[in-house]
Backbone as CSV, one residue per row, in Angstrom:
resi,resn,N_x,N_y,N_z,CA_x,CA_y,CA_z,C_x,C_y,C_z
1,MET,0.836,-1.193,0.000,0.000,0.000,0.000,0.868,1.239,0.000
2,LYS,0.520,2.197,-0.855,1.263,3.447,-0.944,0.546,4.533,-0.157
3,ASN,1.312,5.528,0.252,0.770,6.682,0.956,-0.022,6.285,2.200
4,ILE,0.529,5.376,2.963,-0.131,4.990,4.206,0.452,5.806,5.355
5,PRO,-0.302,5.995,6.423,0.231,6.752,7.566,1.404,6.023,8.213
6,LYS,2.379,6.800,8.647,3.501,6.219,9.372,3.091,5.866,10.799
7,HIS,2.220,6.696,11.355,1.803,6.526,12.756,0.285,6.617,12.839
8,ILE,-0.326,5.566,13.356,-1.772,5.544,13.615,-2.000,5.476,15.119
9,ALA,-2.887,6.319,15.610,-3.277,6.293,17.026,-4.763,5.960,17.098
10,ILE,-5.150,5.135,18.055,-6.543,4.693,18.141,-7.091,4.848,19.563
11,ILE,-8.251,5.499,19.657,-9.021,5.526,20.898,-9.981,4.345,20.818
12,MET,-9.701,3.316,21.588,-10.453,2.061,21.505,-11.698,2.160,22.381
13,ASP,-12.804,2.588,21.809,-14.000,2.897,22.582,-15.143,1.950,22.206
14,GLY,-15.960,1.612,23.185,-17.180,0.868,22.913,-17.242,-0.526,23.497
15,ASN,-16.264,-0.919,24.303,-16.299,-2.261,24.898,-17.537,-2.471,25.769
16,GLY,-17.818,-1.478,26.622,-18.960,-1.595,27.523,-20.278,-1.647,26.770
17,ARG,-20.423,-0.801,25.751,-21.669,-0.790,24.979,-21.834,-2.075,24.175
18,TRP,-20.715,-2.623,23.696,-20.762,-3.891,22.968,-21.350,-4.977,23.874
19,ALA,-20.885,-5.015,25.126,-21.372,-6.012,26.069,-22.833,-5.761,26.442
20,LYS,-23.192,-4.502,26.664,-24.556,-4.156,27.070,-25.562,-4.558,26.003
21,LYS,-25.216,-4.332,24.731,-26.115,-4.692,23.631,-26.423,-6.186,23.623
22,ARG,-25.515,-6.976,24.177,-25.663,-8.432,24.173,-26.084,-8.981,25.532
23,GLY,-26.380,-8.067,26.465,-26.808,-8.496,27.787,-25.702,-9.145,28.587
24,LEU,-24.461,-8.745,28.324,-23.297,-9.328,28.992,-22.677,-8.341,29.963
25,ALA,-21.837,-8.826,30.842,-21.113,-7.957,31.777,-20.091,-7.117,31.021
26,ARG,-19.797,-5.924,31.538,-18.852,-5.026,30.879,-17.488,-5.692,30.655
27,ILE,-17.077,-6.522,31.614,-15.758,-7.132,31.490,-15.673,-8.057,30.279
28,ARG,-16.811,-8.609,29.855,-16.810,-9.434,28.652,-16.475,-8.587,27.431
29,GLY,-16.946,-7.350,27.428,-16.614,-6.433,26.336,-15.124,-6.156,26.272
30,HIS,-14.495,-6.016,27.445,-13.056,-5.781,27.479,-12.288,-7.012,26.970
31,SER,-12.803,-8.199,27.289,-12.157,-9.425,26.807,-12.201,-9.497,25.290
32,GLU,-13.348,-9.150,24.718,-13.467,-9.152,23.261,-12.629,-8.029,22.650
33,GLY,-12.523,-6.926,23.381,-11.700,-5.818,22.904,-10.241,-6.202,22.781
34,ALA,-9.782,-7.095,23.674,-8.391,-7.559,23.609,-8.125,-8.312,22.310
35,LYS,-9.135,-9.013,21.821,-8.985,-9.715,20.546,-8.850,-8.716,19.397
36,ALA,-9.576,-7.597,19.501,-9.480,-6.553,18.479,-8.096,-5.914,18.488
37,VAL,-7.488,-5.817,19.673,-6.119,-5.288,19.766,-5.170,-6.161,18.956
38,LYS,-5.278,-7.460,19.129,-4.396,-8.379,18.407,-4.582,-8.241,16.901
39,ARG,-5.840,-8.117,16.446,-6.102,-7.961,15.014,-5.480,-6.674,14.483
40,ALA,-5.628,-5.591,15.237,-5.096,-4.303,14.790,-3.574,-4.322,14.722
41,VAL,-2.949,-4.928,15.712,-1.483,-5.005,15.745,-0.974,-5.836,14.573
42,THR,-1.555,-6.997,14.366,-1.102,-7.897,13.302,-1.271,-7.267,11.929
43,TYR,-2.431,-6.643,11.696,-2.687,-6.045,10.382,-1.801,-4.830,10.145
44,SER,-1.624,-4.017,11.159,-0.776,-2.828,11.018,0.652,-3.227,10.680
45,ARG,1.154,-4.228,11.361,2.508,-4.740,11.074,2.591,-5.271,9.644
46,LYS,1.558,-5.961,9.215,1.541,-6.584,7.896,1.618,-5.564,6.765
47,ILE,0.920,-4.427,6.911,0.864,-3.460,5.812,1.943,-2.385,5.892
48,GLY,2.748,-2.413,6.950,3.885,-1.499,7.007,3.724,-0.259,7.855
49,ILE,2.745,-0.231,8.752,2.625,0.882,9.698,3.828,0.827,10.639
50,LYS,4.451,1.962,10.884,5.664,1.980,11.718,5.374,2.209,13.202
51,PHE,4.311,2.962,13.506,3.948,3.224,14.904,2.439,3.059,15.050
52,LEU,2.037,2.293,16.062,0.627,2.121,16.380,0.462,2.412,17.867
53,THR,-0.310,3.447,18.185,-0.521,3.840,19.580,-1.964,3.553,19.976
54,LEU,-2.148,2.800,21.058,-3.469,2.404,21.518,-3.746,2.990,22.897
55,PHE,-4.885,3.649,23.031,-5.280,4.276,24.299,-5.929,3.208,25.169
56,ALA,-5.150,2.660,26.099,-5.596,1.510,26.875,-6.253,1.883,28.204
57,PHE,-5.706,2.888,28.906,-6.231,3.253,30.222,-5.889,4.715,30.477
58,SER,-6.901,5.538,30.667,-6.678,6.967,30.844,-6.588,7.354,32.311
59,THR,-6.108,8.552,32.559,-6.047,9.059,33.930,-7.453,9.217,34.506
60,GLU,-8.451,9.365,33.636,-9.835,9.496,34.083,-10.473,8.131,34.386
61,ASN,-9.886,7.073,33.871,-10.470,5.743,34.087,-10.407,5.277,35.539
62,TRP,-9.632,5.978,36.372,-9.588,5.632,37.797,-10.943,5.878,38.464
63,LYS,-11.843,6.601,37.778,-13.167,6.876,38.338,-14.087,5.659,38.231
64,ARG,-13.683,4.661,37.465,-14.515,3.469,37.292,-14.480,2.607,38.555
65,SER,-15.314,1.589,38.585,-15.387,0.735,39.767,-14.061,0.004,39.982
66,GLY,-13.760,-0.285,41.243,-12.529,-0.998,41.562,-12.457,-2.340,40.864
67,ARG,-13.602,-3.007,40.729,-13.646,-4.320,40.070,-13.244,-4.202,38.603
68,GLU,-13.782,-3.171,37.929,-13.467,-3.010,36.510,-12.002,-2.614,36.314
69,ILE,-11.499,-1.732,37.166,-10.099,-1.324,37.072,-9.179,-2.526,37.260
70,LYS,-9.477,-3.321,38.266,-8.671,-4.522,38.530,-8.688,-5.451,37.332
71,PHE,-9.850,-5.595,36.704,-9.959,-6.473,35.547,-9.162,-5.920,34.366
72,LEU,-9.233,-4.611,34.154,-8.496,-3.999,33.041,-6.998,-4.219,33.180
73,PHE,-6.479,-4.066,34.395,-5.050,-4.284,34.602,-4.695,-5.765,34.474
74,SER,-5.598,-6.630,34.906,-5.340,-8.069,34.742,-5.324,-8.433,33.266
75,MET,-6.152,-7.744,32.468,-6.169,-7.966,31.019,-4.851,-7.526,30.396
76,LEU,-4.314,-6.415,30.875,-3.042,-5.929,30.355,-1.928,-6.924,30.664
77,ILE,-1.898,-7.408,31.891,-0.888,-8.400,32.278,-1.040,-9.671,31.435
78,LYS,-2.271,-10.094,31.253,-2.535,-11.290,30.455,-2.074,-11.095,29.014
79,TYR,-2.342,-9.908,28.477,-1.920,-9.619,27.096,-0.404,-9.678,26.976
80,LEU,0.283,-9.076,27.923,1.740,-9.065,27.883,2.310,-10.479,27.986
81,ASP,1.724,-11.283,28.863,2.186,-12.667,29.021,1.935,-13.485,27.754
82,LYS,0.750,-13.295,27.185,0.328,-14.124,26.055,0.939,-13.684,24.734
83,GLU,1.100,-12.369,24.540,1.495,-11.847,23.235,2.950,-11.408,23.131
84,LYS,3.672,-11.417,24.216,5.056,-10.938,24.183,5.895,-11.693,23.154
85,ASN,5.802,-13.017,23.160,6.582,-13.813,22.211,6.151,-13.547,20.771
86,SER,4.861,-13.286,20.582,4.359,-12.959,19.249,4.929,-11.628,18.779
87,LEU,5.014,-10.662,19.689,5.600,-9.365,19.333,7.064,-9.538,18.926
88,ILE,7.786,-10.358,19.686,9.197,-10.608,19.375,9.317,-11.282,18.011
89,LYS,8.466,-12.264,17.758,8.489,-12.990,16.483,8.187,-12.068,15.311
90,GLN,7.281,-11.102,15.530,6.921,-10.161,14.464,7.873,-8.965,14.390
91,ASN,8.892,-8.980,15.252,9.881,-7.896,15.260,9.243,-6.557,15.642
92,ILE,8.311,-6.629,16.614,7.601,-5.434,17.076,8.150,-5.007,18.438
93,ARG,8.476,-3.748,18.543,8.954,-3.181,19.804,7.775,-2.621,20.586
94,LEU,7.731,-2.866,21.871,6.685,-2.332,22.738,7.209,-1.135,23.512
95,ARG,6.432,-0.069,23.558,6.733,1.090,24.393,5.457,1.491,25.125
96,ALA,5.586,2.348,26.123,4.420,2.806,26.876,4.550,4.287,27.162
97,ILE,3.417,4.980,27.181,3.390,6.396,27.544,2.357,6.585,28.646
98,GLY,2.546,7.619,29.455,1.653,7.903,30.567,2.451,8.038,31.853
99,ASP,1.753,8.278,32.923,2.391,8.368,34.237,2.565,6.946,34.767
100,LEU,3.590,6.280,34.273,3.762,4.856,34.551,4.029,4.566,36.016
101,GLU,4.657,5.501,36.702,4.956,5.279,38.116,3.686,5.240,38.960
102,GLY,2.575,5.665,38.399,1.316,5.619,39.127,0.579,4.298,38.967
103,LEU,1.172,3.359,38.243,0.551,2.052,38.035,0.802,1.130,39.227
104,PRO,-0.059,0.141,39.428,0.215,-0.865,40.463,1.560,-1.536,40.194
105,GLY,2.274,-1.897,41.255,3.626,-2.427,41.126,3.744,-3.625,40.205
106,ASN,2.808,-4.574,40.296,2.910,-5.765,39.460,2.694,-5.452,37.989
107,VAL,1.841,-4.472,37.708,1.595,-4.062,36.320,2.831,-3.374,35.761
108,LEU,3.416,-2.474,36.537,4.591,-1.739,36.084,5.765,-2.665,35.822
109,SER,6.010,-3.605,36.714,7.142,-4.515,36.531,6.951,-5.394,35.302
110,LYS,5.729,-5.871,35.088,5.436,-6.694,33.921,5.606,-5.887,32.633
111,LEU,5.157,-4.643,32.665,5.259,-3.774,31.495,6.714,-3.464,31.164
112,LYS,7.491,-3.126,32.187,8.906,-2.819,31.970,9.647,-4.027,31.404
113,LYS,9.326,-5.200,31.893,9.978,-6.413,31.417,9.664,-6.658,29.948
114,ALA,8.400,-6.483,29.563,8.002,-6.687,28.171,8.658,-5.654,27.261
115,ILE,8.766,-4.421,27.732,9.421,-3.364,26.950,10.883,-3.713,26.719
116,GLU,11.539,-4.180,27.765,12.951,-4.546,27.658,13.152,-5.724,26.710
117,GLU,12.308,-6.736,26.813,12.490,-7.941,26.031,12.125,-7.776,24.555
118,THR,11.370,-6.733,24.223,11.024,-6.479,22.819,11.812,-5.312,22.234
119,SER,12.775,-4.800,22.971,13.460,-3.553,22.592,14.216,-3.623,21.270
120,SER,14.549,-4.807,20.797,15.305,-4.919,19.543,14.402,-4.911,18.316
121,GLY,13.091,-4.927,18.511,12.171,-4.922,17.375,12.273,-3.646,16.565
122,ASN,12.324,-3.771,15.244,12.435,-2.580,14.402,11.472,-2.563,13.216
123,ALA,10.525,-3.508,13.183,9.546,-3.512,12.095,8.403,-2.552,12.404
124,MET,7.986,-2.510,13.664,6.915,-1.612,14.091,7.050,-1.369,15.588
125,THR,6.597,-0.209,16.028,6.558,0.092,17.465,5.110,0.154,17.908
126,LEU,4.758,-0.698,18.861,3.436,-0.694,19.466,3.520,0.110,20.759
127,VAL,2.746,1.176,20.826,2.780,2.065,21.985,1.475,1.935,22.755
128,VAL,1.578,1.590,24.027,0.399,1.470,24.882,0.315,2.713,25.760
129,ALA,-0.783,3.439,25.655,-1.011,4.609,26.505,-1.770,4.135,27.733
130,VAL,-1.087,4.104,28.880,-1.685,3.553,30.098,-1.451,4.510,31.264
131,ASN,-2.516,4.782,32.018,-2.512,5.867,33.003,-2.054,7.152,32.307
132,TYR,-2.623,7.342,31.112,-2.238,8.473,30.272,-3.376,9.484,30.178
133,GLY,-3.004,10.754,30.274,-3.901,11.871,30.013,-3.056,12.975,29.412
134,SER,-3.492,13.549,28.310,-2.661,14.531,27.616,-2.395,15.767,28.469
135,ARG,-3.387,16.215,29.209,-3.171,17.384,30.068,-2.132,17.085,31.137
136,ASP,-2.210,15.882,31.701,-1.219,15.472,32.698,0.170,15.411,32.072
137,GLU,0.254,14.875,30.869,1.542,14.792,30.174,2.136,16.182,29.955
138,ILE,1.298,17.120,29.501,1.763,18.480,29.234,2.216,19.156,30.525
139,LYS,1.472,18.975,31.605,1.867,19.560,32.892,3.228,19.023,33.341
140,ARG,3.423,17.706,33.176,4.706,17.119,33.578,5.850,17.641,32.706
141,ALA,5.578,17.826,31.412,6.605,18.331,30.498,6.941,19.796,30.806
142,VAL,5.926,20.591,31.130,6.152,21.997,31.484,6.994,22.079,32.754
143,LYS,6.680,21.241,33.730,7.431,21.231,34.990,8.907,20.934,34.730
144,LYS,9.187,19.946,33.892,10.572,19.608,33.574,11.268,20.752,32.851
145,THR,10.540,21.429,31.960,11.112,22.538,31.192,11.458,23.707,32.116
146,VAL,10.532,24.034,33.020,10.757,25.140,33.953,11.935,24.830,34.869
147,GLU,12.032,23.586,35.313,13.126,23.195,36.202,14.490,23.364,35.541
148,LYS,14.532,23.215,34.212,15.802,23.363,33.503,16.096,24.814,33.158
149,ASN,15.088,25.689,33.361,15.282,27.136,33.205,15.939,27.464,31.866
150,ALA,15.410,26.889,30.791,16.012,27.077,29.467,15.477,28.342,28.802
151,PRO,16.340,29.106,28.128,15.912,30.338,27.470,15.302,30.083,26.087
152,GLY,14.385,30.960,25.682,13.869,31.043,24.331,13.563,29.745,23.610
153,ALA,14.145,29.639,22.395,13.882,28.504,21.515,14.285,27.188,22.152
154,LYS,15.286,27.226,22.991,15.759,26.007,23.642,14.656,25.396,24.507
155,ALA,13.820,26.248,25.089,12.740,25.765,25.950,11.768,24.895,25.160
156,SER,11.505,25.272,23.907,10.598,24.492,23.070,11.161,23.104,22.813
157,GLU,12.441,23.029,22.559,13.085,21.737,22.332,13.024,20.871,23.584
158,ILE,13.285,21.481,24.721,13.266,20.742,25.981,11.861,20.252,26.285
159,PHE,10.863,21.118,26.025,9.474,20.743,26.275,9.081,19.521,25.448
160,GLU,9.354,19.554,24.155,8.975,18.426,23.302,9.772,17.179,23.660
161,GLY,10.993,17.371,24.115,11.786,16.231,24.565,11.292,15.652,25.867
162,ALA,10.572,16.464,26.644,10.048,16.012,27.934,8.690,15.339,27.810
163,LEU,8.072,15.411,26.639,6.796,14.730,26.425,7.010,13.222,26.413
164,ASP,6.005,12.483,26.812,6.098,11.023,26.815,6.377,10.470,25.429
165,THR,5.955,11.204,24.411,6.016,10.735,23.023,7.282,11.161,22.289
166,ASN,8.305,11.559,23.018,9.499,12.139,22.380,10.226,11.173,21.448
167,PHE,9.924,9.877,21.527,10.640,8.883,20.720,9.938,8.564,19.405
168,MET,8.800,9.209,19.143,8.053,8.850,17.931,7.462,10.088,17.263
169,PRO,7.114,9.971,15.973,6.520,11.111,15.269,5.083,11.317,15.706
170,ASP,4.539,12.494,15.443,3.134,12.758,15.737,2.257,11.831,14.894
171,PRO,1.072,11.484,15.388,0.203,10.598,14.607,-0.276,11.254,13.314
172,ASP,-0.212,10.498,12.241,-0.747,10.977,10.963,-2.260,10.796,10.930
173,LEU,-2.713,9.699,11.524,-4.129,9.347,11.518,-4.554,8.972,12.932
174,LEU,-5.614,9.611,13.418,-6.156,9.292,14.736,-7.574,8.775,14.556
175,ILE,-7.813,7.566,15.022,-9.098,6.882,14.861,-9.801,6.774,16.204
176,ARG,-11.109,7.009,16.200,-11.910,6.713,17.393,-13.096,5.854,16.990
177,THR,-13.280,4.766,17.704,-14.397,3.871,17.421,-15.602,4.219,18.284
178,SER,-16.744,3.601,17.983,-17.993,3.645,18.758,-18.908,4.826,18.454
179,GLY,-18.519,5.726,17.558,-19.391,6.833,17.191,-19.187,8.113,17.966
180,GLU,-18.432,8.071,19.055,-18.121,9.303,19.794,-17.147,10.139,18.981
181,MET,-17.304,11.465,19.015,-16.497,12.340,18.159,-15.769,13.387,18.993
182,ARG,-14.853,12.907,19.830,-14.024,13.788,20.643,-12.705,13.085,20.922
183,LEU,-11.699,13.848,21.368,-10.368,13.299,21.587,-10.173,12.764,23.001
184,SER,-11.011,13.187,23.917,-10.985,12.649,25.292,-9.588,12.662,25.922
185,ASN,-8.921,13.815,25.813,-7.643,14.011,26.514,-6.550,13.066,26.004
186,PHE,-6.576,12.765,24.715,-5.616,11.839,24.112,-4.755,12.559,23.077
187,LEU,-3.465,12.627,23.332,-2.494,13.193,22.385,-2.914,14.566,21.853
188,LEU,-3.349,15.452,22.743,-3.843,16.760,22.331,-2.773,17.596,21.631
189,TYR,-1.581,17.606,22.176,-0.487,18.379,21.580,-0.029,17.743,20.270
190,GLN,0.089,16.439,20.264,0.656,15.718,19.128,-0.303,15.620,17.944
191,SER,-1.600,15.743,18.185,-2.575,15.547,17.112,-3.008,16.846,16.448
192,ALA,-2.239,17.913,16.621,-2.602,19.218,16.069,-2.893,19.153,14.570
193,TYR,-2.140,18.331,13.830,-2.352,18.203,12.386,-2.642,16.767,11.973
194,SER,-3.104,15.958,12.910,-3.493,14.592,12.568,-4.801,14.598,11.784
195,GLU,-4.943,13.645,10.892,-6.222,13.428,10.227,-7.093,12.616,11.181
196,LEU,-8.331,13.058,11.388,-9.229,12.398,12.332,-10.236,11.530,11.581
197,TYR,-10.485,10.355,12.149,-11.434,9.430,11.532,-12.297,8.828,12.635
198,PHE,-13.623,9.001,12.504,-14.554,8.476,13.495,-15.441,7.415,12.850
199,THR,-15.617,6.313,13.530,-16.460,5.228,13.040,-17.433,4.801,14.128
200,LYS,-18.634,4.392,13.726,-19.633,3.921,14.686,-19.351,2.486,15.143
201,THR,-18.426,1.817,14.499,-18.091,0.447,14.874,-17.567,0.404,16.299
202,LEU,-18.129,-0.472,17.120,-17.644,-0.633,18.483,-16.319,-1.379,18.457
203,TRP,-15.436,-1.063,19.399,-14.071,-1.591,19.329,-13.998,-3.116,19.205
204,PRO,-14.778,-3.909,19.940,-14.653,-5.361,19.786,-14.965,-5.856,18.375
205,ASP,-15.721,-5.061,17.600,-16.060,-5.438,16.226,-15.082,-4.859,15.206
206,PHE,-14.114,-4.106,15.667,-13.166,-3.433,14.778,-12.104,-4.443,14.315
207,GLY,-11.966,-4.563,13.012,-11.005,-5.511,12.462,-10.253,-4.923,11.278
208,PRO,-9.513,-5.755,10.554,-8.730,-5.277,9.405,-9.554,-4.520,8.371
209,ARG,-10.788,-4.965,8.134,-11.618,-4.278,7.136,-11.894,-2.841,7.550
210,GLU,-12.245,-2.640,8.818,-12.524,-1.281,9.308,-11.252,-0.437,9.335
211,LEU,-10.144,-1.051,9.710,-8.882,-0.310,9.723,-8.484,0.086,8.306
212,ARG,-8.710,-0.791,7.359,-8.409,-0.489,5.958,-9.269,0.677,5.456
213,ARG,-10.538,0.717,5.875,-11.399,1.829,5.479,-10.862,3.157,6.001
214,ALA,-10.410,3.148,7.237,-9.850,4.376,7.822,-8.599,4.814,7.063
215,ILE,-7.760,3.852,6.724,-6.530,4.167,5.996,-6.853,4.656,4.596
216,ASP,-7.837,4.049,3.947,-8.240,4.490,2.609,-8.768,5.923,2.643
217,ALA,-9.528,6.255,3.700,-10.030,7.621,3.849,-8.867,8.588,4.027
218,TYR,-7.880,8.174,4.800,-6.680,8.990,5.001,-5.957,9.231,3.671
219,ARG,-5.835,8.216,2.860,-5.089,8.305,1.600,-5.754,9.245,0.606
220,GLU,-7.054,9.464,0.780,-7.781,10.354,-0.132,-7.688,11.823,0.275
221,ARG,-7.174,12.076,1.451,-7.100,13.457,1.940,-5.786,14.115,1.552
222,LYS,-5.837,15.440,1.422,-4.637,16.203,1.128,-4.236,16.960,2.388
223,ARG,-3.066,16.644,2.897,-2.594,17.249,4.143,-1.837,18.541,3.827
224,ARG,-2.306,19.646,4.384,-1.729,20.961,4.053,-0.880,21.541,5.187
225,PHE,-1.091,21.117,6.414,-0.331,21.620,7.549,-0.339,23.148,7.616
226,GLY,-1.512,23.751,7.330,-1.642,25.186,7.408,-1.313,25.908,6.108
227,GLY,-0.812,25.186,5.095,-0.491,25.794,3.815,-1.626,25.648,2.837
228,TYR,-1.333,25.825,1.544,-2.349,25.740,0.502,-2.446,24.315,-0.038
């Protein structure tokens, strides 16, 4: 495929509604959503996407019930245990963004281990946004910049270097599933010139066909970045 985005970011929304429509518990929706993650990762790697960022757990998600939060983190641990070898086999590097030190100890240690063990991957980088909120990220980056007391233009460089995303390019295409049409505190600074794509498909039903549609829509657009 030609003219595909280098970096795709996805707000994976609709797990709870998927389960509710079927009279199932919310956690069942999250389980099915994990299968959609695997499909998205495999297909993105196959067609040559270099960076795929998935919004897994936001700073606002702490407002959910303790049972659901515990299940979400157990799902993350399960994914890392089950898919780590697959990521290595596919030559995919895992990275994470967010306030990682705020994660439960067992989740953080498991995540760090998976990041280390996949660090040699160079076909694609899978980025998990966990305990992530863009406003929180910006506040942390501003704090680091102020602490370094850098003058003028240098401050801008330090600020962008202090962002969680300093190791990757800004997203070319940002997708949100489930029909909601907002960014929900996700990559606000980085998505200034991203192409936005919204689909009514709930995340557990999102597969290669839907991802291909989003990419095809992206390929038809002309990116001007403020120019003509």
